[in-house]
N, C-alpha and C positions, 0 to 999 in steps of 0.2 A: 623579498624586501615587502614590507606591509604598506599597502596602498590606501591613501586617503581619500574618501569618497564623501561627497556632500550627503546632508541629510536631506531627504526626499520632501517636496513638497507637491500639492495635487496637479500644480502647474507643470513642474518639471517632469511628473510622471506622465501626464499625457504626452508631453513634448518627448520625452525620451523614448517612451515605447513606441511611438509611431515613426519608427523607421521606413514604416511603408505609406509614408504620408501621401505620397504621390497619387494612390488610388483610394485613399482614407482609411482609417481605422475601422469603420463599419465593413467595408467591403472586405477588407484585410481578414477580419476575423469571421466572416462568413466563408471565406475560401479556404481558411486555415481549417475551419471544421468539415468543410466538404473534402478537401483533400485528405485530411487525416483519416476520416471514417469510409471514403468511397471505396478503397480496397476491400472492404469486408461486405459490401452491398451484394455480391453475388452469393454467398455463402451464409449470411444470416441478416436478411433484411428485416425480420421480424423484430429481432433485438435492436436493431439499429433504428426502427421505429418506436420502440419503447423508450431508447436512449434519447431521442430527440424531444418527445413528449415530456419525459422526466424534467430534462434541461429546462424546457420552457416553462415549468411549472414554480422554479424557486432558484433564486440566485446561487444559493449554496449548491444545489446539485449541478448547476450549470459548470461551476469552480470545480465541483468533483470530476466533471467529464470533459474538461479541457485543459488538463496539465500540459499538454502539448504547446497551447498558447503562454500558460505561464513561463517555460522554459525559453521559447521564442524571446518572451519580454525579458527574461535574464540575459539574454545576448546585448541588450542597448541600456537597460536600467544602470544606474551608478550601482556598485557592489558595496560591500561593507568595510567599515574601518578596523575592522577587529578579523580580517582573513589575510592568510599569507598563504604562499606556494605550497608549504606544505601540509595546511589545512584543507588544500583543494583535493588532496588524496583520502577523504574521509568517505567511507562506504555509506552512502546515504540511501534511505529507501527512496527517495524520489517525488512520493507523493504522501507526504507525512500530513493530511488532514486529520481533523479531529475524529472522522469516520472510519480512520484505519488503524484504530487501535482496538484492542479487545483482550478478553480473558480466555485461556485453554489449559488444558492439562498436558504439561509436558512429558517428554518420555520417561522421567522418572517419577511421573505420579504426582507432580506439584502443579496446583491450580494457580496460575499466576497472570499478571496483566502486562500487555508489550504490546508494540507493534505489531501488526498482523497482516500487513499486505506489501508484497515484495516485487510485484511485477516491473516497476521502474527502476529497480535497483542498479546504482551505478556508482563511479567515482565522481565527487564532485565536492563543493564546498560545503560545510557543515551549515552553514547560516541559510542556504536554500532551504534545508528541512524546517528551519527554525521560522523561516519566514512564511513557508507554505502553510505551516501548522498556525501561525499566529493571524494570519489572514482568514483561515477557516473559522478562528475562535471568535474573528469580528462578524463574520457572516451568519454563524450559526448562534452566537451570542444575541446578535439584534434579532434574528429571527425568534428567539425565545424571550424576547422582551427585555433584554437586559441593557441598562443604560451604558453608553460608550465610555464612561468614567470608570466603571466597574469591570468592563472589558479590558481597559487598559489595565488595571490593577491585577487581572487575572493573568495577561500576556507578562506583564513583569514578573509575576511569580513563575510562570511557565520557564521563562528565560533564566530567571536566578536559579530555579532549582537545576536546571541543566547545567549551569556553570559551577554551582556548586557541587552537584555530582562528578562532574569533570574533574574537580580540583580533587574530589576525594579518591578518585581512581588514580590520580597521576602519584607515580612512584612506587606503586604497589601492584597488588594482582587482586584488589577488591571486586573489580567490575566482572570477575570470572565467577564468583558467588552470588552476587547481587540480584535480587528478583522481588518483584512487588507482589505480595500475598497477602491474605486475608489479615495476619498479623501485624503488617506495618503499613495498612491503608485504611481509608474511611469514606465514607459519604458513596457516590455513585460508582466509583471505582471499586471499592470493597462489595459493593451489590453485586458488580458484573462479575466478579470473582465468586461469589457465593452462587450466583445463577449457574455458573460453571461447575461449581462442585456439585450441584445437585442434579444437573443433566445425567441421562443415562443411555447407554447404547440401545436399549430398546425401545427408547422414544425415538431415536433418530430412525432407525430402522422401521418403527411402525409409521413414521411420516413419510417415507420414500417406497417403501417395499410392501410385498406380502406374500404369506406362504401359503402355497396350494399343493397339496399334494405331497407334503413334506420337501416341498422345494420353493427357496426364496427367490423371489424375482421382484423387479422395480414395477410400482404402478404406472399407469398413464395418468398423468395430471395435466389438464389443460392449461396451456401457457405457463407450464412450469416444467415438467417432464414429459418426455415424449419418445417415443422408439426410435431408433435409427434403421437407415437402411441395411440389407445385407452387405452391401461392399463396405460401408463404415464401420460395421460390426467386425468383419474380418480383418479391415486395416487395423483397428485398434488392438484386437486379439492378437494379431501378428506381432504388434510394437511390444507386447509385455516382456518377451525376454531381453529386447535392449533397456527397457526401463529397469529391469531388474539387475541386470549388469551395470547400470550406473549408480546404485546403492553400493557402499563399500561392503566387501566381502564379508566383514566381523559384524555388519548390522542386518544381512540378508536373513530372511525365515527359509524354512523349508520350500521347495518349490512347489509343494501342495497349498500352502498360505496363499498363493497369488493366483490360483485356479479361478478362471473369469466363470462367473454364472449368468451375469445379465449386463448389458449396456444401453444407457439411455441418453439423450442429450438434455442439459441443463439449459433452461431458458430463464431470462429477467433478473439474472443476479448481479448485483453491484450497479454503477453506473459508468465509470470511465472505461471498464472492460467489455461493455454492452456491444455486441458486434462481433466481438471475437469469440470464436466456437469454444464451448465447454462441455463435457461429458461426465457423467457418474457411471464408475465401473463397480460393478458388486463383484467382490472375491471371497474366497472360502474363509479366510482367516485361520485362526489356530486350529480349529478342530472341524470334523463334519457336523456340527450342531449349528443349526440355523441362528442361535441365538447370538453367536459370535461372530457372524459376517462382518465384513469392513467394506466402507464405499471409499473407493479413491477418487479424488477430483481432477479432472486433468483440464488445464486452460491452454488454448492457443497463446503463446507468445511473439510479440514482434520486437523490434529495437526499441531500447529505453528512450523516452523524450529527452532525457539527459544527454544522450549522445549526440544531439543537434546542438547543444551548448559546450559538451566536452569531448568532441569526438575524437577516439582514439585514447584517451584517458585510460579506459578500461579495455585493453585491446580484445578483439574477439577470440584471438587464440587462446587466451588466459580461460575462455568458458568454452572450449572446443567447438567454437564457430556455431554454438547453437543457444539461441535466446531462452531456451527454456531451462538450459544448464546454469546461465547467468542467474536467472530468478531463483532457481535451486540453491546454488551458491548464496546468494544474497539471504535467503530463509536461513540457511544453516549458519552462515557467518552472524546474523544479528540476533538469533535466539539461543539460550542456553538449553541444553538437553533438547535438540531440536527433533521434530518428527521424524522417526526412522523409516519412513516409508517416503520421504522426500526423494525424488528423482527426476528423471527427464527421457523424452524420446522423441524420435521425428515420426509424423503419422502423415502419410500422403503429401509429403514434402513440406510439412510445417512443424514448427516447434513446439512442444507442451512441456509445461510443467505439471509434474504429478505430486501430489500428497494426499494425505488421508482427510475426508471430510469428517473432521473428528466430531465425536458424539458431544464432547465436552467445551465446544467453541462457542461463545458468546461476543457478539459485536458490541461495542460501547455505545449506547443511546445517548447519544448527545442532546435529545430534545427533553431528556430529564433534567438537564442543567437549568433550570427554570428560575434561578435565583443568582444573586451575585455571590453569596456564600459557596452556592453549590459549585458554581464555575471555579472560583478561585481555589477551592480544595482540590477540584480534580485537576488544575492546572498545576499543581506540584507533581501529581505522579505522570502527567504527559510529558513532562520535562526531565524528570528522572526517566521514563521509559526511553525517551529519545536518546538521552546521553548513555543509556546503557548499551541500547543497539549499536549507536556508533562507536563506544570504547571497546567492545568485544569483537569488533569486525575488522580490527587492524591488524598488526602484527600477531596479537592472539590468536586470528584464526588463519592467516595464510601472510607469512612474511615476504613471499615473492611477489604478492600482489600490492600490500601496503608494509613499507618495511621498518615502519617506526610506530612509536605509540601515539595515537592519535589524540587520547586524553591529555598527554603531556602537550603537544602541539596547540590544541585548543586552549587549554589552559594558559599557555603563553601568550596566545593571540589576544585574549579577551584582558587587555590592561586595565579596563574598568567595567565592572559587570553591570553599573548603573548606566552607562553609556552604552552597551549593547542592549540592554533592556529598552532604553529610548529611542534608538536606532529601530530595532526591530517593531516597537509598537508604532512608531510614525509610519514605517513602510508598510504595516498590516492595514492601517486605516486608509491610507493613499491607495494602496493596491486595491483594497475591497470596494473603494469608489470606482476605481477602472473595471472592475469585475462588473459591479453593477450596469455600467454602461455598455459593456461588452453584451453582457446578459441581454439588455434592452434591444440592442441591434440584432442579436440573435431571435428574439422573441418576434421581432417585426418582420423579419425573413420568414421564419418559421409559418407565422400566420398567413403570410403571403402567398406560400405554398414554394418557396424558394427552393430549389433541390439542394438539401444539406449532406446526403451521402449517395 
């Protein structure tokens, strides 16, 4: 049964989101940040310090680092008039802000633009990804000096493109071949794809590694790439067999491909994931030549922030009770021709997601969207990319998890495209106002030296 939910005003947003009013929103926000980050303080306090300073500097970076607050608010805020029980089984990315899209080279050699972050992947309402993306467009658009009226137009464009693409996918299998490439994009998105195409393995290896005596190893780069102790090195090396076995046998390379040559810890990457351990593992690759060595990125994973809203919607048994596998499954579900090195393993009792640190990966630089036209052009591709990720991760990926066509369910639920556009835009501006208030509360606590992790 479709739920009829009211359009939000700033006043209703502030009231509805403060289910914690007894202690005030300000203290609640600070405690949420502390409670979320404190478990990682003992193992990665340096990155947590970086995370806090980054979030204090900018409201959008604060938003990027607090998706757990966003989903706590989803528990109390009015939901969408265009949601149904069935659309609640959309495999969403969960953190679909404008900085979590990018270009990369798929396993078939295509340079494409798509979603590129899967840490929060879980089953939930498709509108949550639209809301999170639209709110990020408000925050980033304002930071880029774009007028609210033009941001509204871009949000409408993004939502309209999402709905249109879902309609195109309904009743067929077009989603299984749809990709955003150089030939069907323009503007900043096309430029990002072009940058990906011009990248090289030599450039990536030159950035992080060196060859000494015919042997390639990682460089030590202050605050970026540091050596690990012998115990950590041994634990990661010992987990490689488990990681390899997590890859489908049809996609495994010869054992020599995965031979470990060096291991370092990566610091300072991302915003929301700062504080969780991240490692680079240099492996042999397809030959003994140092020119085709491969870098694996290992990311510590914990429960998705969505699990707090939809606890049990994606049972842990579906991903072998390993949060690294949940992320790996999301990455494979939401991308066509996925990275064949995607996998997972447990290291020192912690779950890790493995994938290649691709030489051909380019993050989408939203700071280049400095005009209304640039933002609006990009908005079409953001909507299409999000629709593609949702549509291919339904029964097309695993019918035991999502037993029906999500594109069909979303198309049926959206009885008015203009209505959904208006609803998402209204939500985005109202929630951006809340984010700014929360950010100011955080900055005050940060400047006062309040423990935040």
